[in-house]
C-alpha positions as semicolon CSV with decimal commas, in nm:
position;residue;x (nm);y (nm);z (nm)
1;W;18,119;9,496;14,485
2;V;18,260;9,265;14,744
3;E;18,130;9,339;15,091
4;S;18,385;9,502;15,312
5;T;18,433;9,411;15,675
6;A;18,633;9,568;15,954
7;G;18,806;9,845;15,760
8;E;18,877;9,653;15,438
9;V;18,862;9,843;15,111
10;P;18,583;9,733;14,873
11;A;18,715;9,578;14,553
12;A;18,546;9,549;14,216
13;L;18,522;9,207;14,055
14;R;18,562;9,359;13,710
15;A;18,832;9,607;13,624
16;T;18,628;9,781;13,355
17;R;18,259;9,829;13,292
18;R;18,106;9,595;13,039
19;G;18,112;9,723;12,682
20;R;18,401;9,966;12,730
21;R;18,737;9,886;12,576
22;M;19,067;10,042;12,662
23;P;19,205;10,236;12,365
24;M;19,520;10,092;12,213
25;S;19,838;10,296;12,210
26;R;19,994;10,418;11,888
27;S;20,274;10,161;11,912
28;V;20,023;9,875;11,939
29;V;19,832;10,003;11,636
30;V;20,153;10,042;11,431
31;A;20,270;9,694;11,530
32;L;19,931;9,546;11,441
33;W;19,919;9,717;11,100
34;G;20,276;9,610;11,024
35;N;20,200;9,250;11,119
36;G;19,886;9,263;10,906
37;A;20,087;9,379;10,604
38;I;20,337;9,096;10,647
39;R;20,054;8,843;10,688
40;V;19,893;8,963;10,364
41;L;20,227;8,900;10,192
42;T;20,277;8,555;10,344
43;G;19,918;8,454;10,268
44;F;19,962;8,566;9,909
45;L;20,294;8,390;9,869
46;T;20,169;8,064;10,016
47;L;19,910;8,016;9,747
48;F;20,093;8,201;9,469
49;V;20,400;7,976;9,490
50;A;20,183;7,667;9,464
51;F;19,995;7,816;9,168
52;V;20,312;7,918;8,981
53;I;20,481;7,584;9,035
54;K;20,168;7,403;8,918
55;Q;20,185;7,602;8,592
56;T;20,536;7,481;8,512
57;D;20,607;7,194;8,276
58;A;20,774;6,998;8,556
59;E;20,659;6,652;8,650
60;P;20,448;6,617;8,967
61;T;20,743;6,488;9,172
62;Q;20,954;6,784;9,060
63;Q;20,670;7,021;9,146
64;L;20,650;6,868;9,491
65;L;21,026;6,910;9,531
66;L;21,007;7,278;9,431
67;I;20,725;7,344;9,678
68;G;20,927;7,156;9,940
69;I;21,229;7,380;9,881
70;V;21,023;7,695;9,934
71;G;20,844;7,539;10,231
72;A;21,171;7,433;10,393
73;A;21,312;7,783;10,349
74;A;20,998;7,927;10,510
75;G;21,032;7,681;10,798
76;V;21,393;7,783;10,856
77;G;21,288;8,150;10,839
78;S;21,011;8,097;11,093
79;F;21,251;7,919;11,328
80;A;21,509;8,197;11,287
81;G;21,250;8,471;11,344
82;N;21,119;8,309;11,660
83;G;21,475;8,250;11,779
84;A;21,570;8,612;11,719
85;G;21,253;8,726;11,895
86;S;21,334;8,523;12,204
87;R;21,659;8,709;12,259
88;P;21,642;8,936;12,564
89;R;21,625;9,280;12,405
90;A;21,371;9,552;12,354
91;L;21,115;9,435;12,098
92;S;20,905;9,721;11,971
93;G;20,711;9,869;11,684
94;V;21,044;9,970;11,525
95;V;21,134;9,601;11,489
96;V;20,798;9,547;11,319
97;L;20,869;9,830;11,074
98;W;21,208;9,678;10,991
99;C;21,037;9,345;10,928
100;V;20,785;9,511;10,694
101;G;21,070;9,681;10,511
102;A;21,259;9,354;10,468
103;A;20,946;9,177;10,341
104;V;20,875;9,453;10,089
105;V;21,234;9,459;9,962
106;V;21,247;9,084;9,913
107;A;20,905;9,085;9,740
108;V;21,024;9,355;9,497
109;V;21,341;9,157;9,427
110;A;21,131;8,846;9,364
111;A;20,917;9,036;9,114
112;A;21,230;9,138;8,923
113;V;21,430;8,813;8,950
114;P;21,224;8,498;8,889
115;G;21,337;8,152;8,991
116;I;21,317;7,892;9,262
117;A;21,617;8,034;9,448
118;T;21,447;8,374;9,466
119;A;21,125;8,209;9,581
120;A;21,316;8,028;9,855
121;V;21,474;8,356;9,970
122;V;21,131;8,521;9,976
123;G;20,996;8,231;10,181
124;L;21,289;8,253;10,421
125;V;21,276;8,631;10,471
126;G;20,895;8,648;10,472
127;A;20,861;8,379;10,737
128;A;21,141;8,526;10,949
129;A;20,986;8,873;10,927
130;S;20,642;8,736;11,012
131;A;20,765;8,546;11,317
132;L;20,981;8,829;11,451
133;A;20,709;9,088;11,392
134;K;20,454;8,870;11,575
135;V;20,682;8,832;11,876
136;S;20,735;9,209;11,872
137;L;20,359;9,271;11,855
138;D;20,307;9,046;12,156
139;A;20,579;9,232;12,346
140;V;20,427;9,571;12,261
141;I;20,083;9,456;12,375
142;Q;20,224;9,328;12,704
143;R;20,425;9,643;12,759
144;D;20,171;9,909;12,657
145;L;19,832;9,776;12,766
146;P;19,702;9,732;13,119
147;E;19,660;9,374;13,236
148;E;19,281;9,381;13,232
149;S;19,271;9,453;12,857
150;R;19,556;9,231;12,734
151;A;19,349;8,918;12,676
152;S;19,104;9,113;12,463
153;A;19,388;9,278;12,271
154;F;19,555;8,943;12,201
155;G;19,224;8,800;12,078
156;R;19,157;9,097;11,853
157;S;19,512;9,096;11,715
158;E;19,494;8,724;11,631
159;T;19,165;8,783;11,449
160;V;19,313;9,070;11,247
161;L;19,621;8,866;11,158
162;Q;19,417;8,564;11,046
163;L;19,195;8,785;10,830
164;A;19,502;8,951;10,679
165;W;19,651;8,612;10,589
166;V;19,326;8,499;10,429
167;T;19,302;8,826;10,236
168;G;19,653;8,772;10,101
169;G;19,565;8,418;10,000
170;A;19,252;8,543;9,823
171;L;19,459;8,791;9,623
């Protein structure tokens, strides 16, 4: 406690007691799970595309070109997702669920229709969904959690998302 003088109200230096975490709201949990699902998909696709292209009979320069096409599409998707997320509108868990739905649909289409064009579309949509869902998760955390627990929530969410990406890559 800070010492009070002349009628001042004592103030605590810490907002919460050590060891106690604020529970996350349902919308934060849904947004985190949705982001995790998309990160598993993007982690899987990152390494799977490289593996599949390596198995083709193409020359090394052609393989590099094919990986570059998918990578460029993913870069455009990431840029588009971040751009859409920066628009002044209500980002929420519903946006995350739409992103998960789009990623699942495009992954199912890619399983049915092979080819580099399909892989590029998956890279584009997957990266856009990942970026937009991440911006939505950040907005939900800022909106739903009190200020004293936001830093902890951001740290925990980044850890979960990194582990999800690595799990997808391991698959």
